[in-house]
Phi, psi and omega in degrees: 000138174225127186242140180222123181272136173265352179185153187228005188263163171275192186300332185248359184267065193298331182287343186246002167070168181291145177288125178193162186202152173256119179253121171276121191202121174060034176076017176234164169245106185257119181273121177262106182073150184220060184288187196286345175259004192280310186301317180295331180285320173298321177295312177306320186263000177064045186246353185303321177298337186288330193277122176235344178220150185222142174222147179238142179274328175191180188252026168289156192292330180283004177232352174211013185299337179241021180298312181302320177307307181300318180292322173299317183297315179296325187280311189274319186269311182279337186051046182268167174297150180299133173287159183269129171256122175277129177238135187279339183208157179296320185296317177295326180298319183296314178302313176298318180297316183294326178295315178284332181300328179296326187263332190246348191058313178236079180306329180295339175292337185250342180212151175258127184262125187230132185289140185301332184297343175287345181251095192292343179263008171243130177233148175253157171242120177292116185240036174317123171074007182257002171245302181230136185301133179068017188242139183279132168210163187224146167257156177230139172240131183245128182239137167248191186292325185240344184229169179217138173240133175246140186230118192282334200065213172259123193207119182272343186239081188299340185302329183294319178292315182288331176292322178293319174296328182290334181271359182264164180299147178294135180200158185288129190235136169243126180251126172258106189237132172305154188207145177231147173253007176251113183297347181273354177276104182272002181264350188224165184275114178300137188305322179296336181283345176271347182304318179300338186263007185279336182291130177088356185226156164270119186247136179223133178262145178210178185068046182207172167266104188296342174292343184268001182292129175296164181289340186265001175292122179260356183280127174287137185261138184294329182304335182254009182252095185300331182290345179260000183255136181291000000 
């Protein structure tokens, strides 16, 4: 597996763009999230052709805001086959379909919707209400033969993801977790809450302004890891 981030910032960290990544995994190129800065970054880096599968953590604008643009571009400009959108539940598919229907009228014309259960090496963690009250979100775990990547999405309660990881067979694991340096930010995980989970995994923080990191933060930030940047 190889992961490359197209942005590492939160909704208001415009200098660092919306957090999103392309994961080369099991013979596919999977775009994780497609916020409002992502389409232009894909075009800028000539990566639109690389995207053939898409998965979303949730439907906030900084995670799905340019998805319709990408789907239109692949259909009209590239004349490419419809990318596959993986969905973790029927309810989430319906929410996403309605969101795209406003912009595309016929979402099925531009994407094929496929249940996540058809991909045996991807599992989801239902994080409903753990980012925004009453709002559906998901974390995802990707497995190869020897390694594992966990991607938190937006998550203020990290224990649900790490409890899931603890129940899985032992494997070299890299965790990409959203992070905040403001203890009053209740929609994301305050960095000190992640410290107990650092043993036994490679931990990286994203979805933040890295310049706000305090001196005592031991968590490596994706924004400073050139090997993880597209």
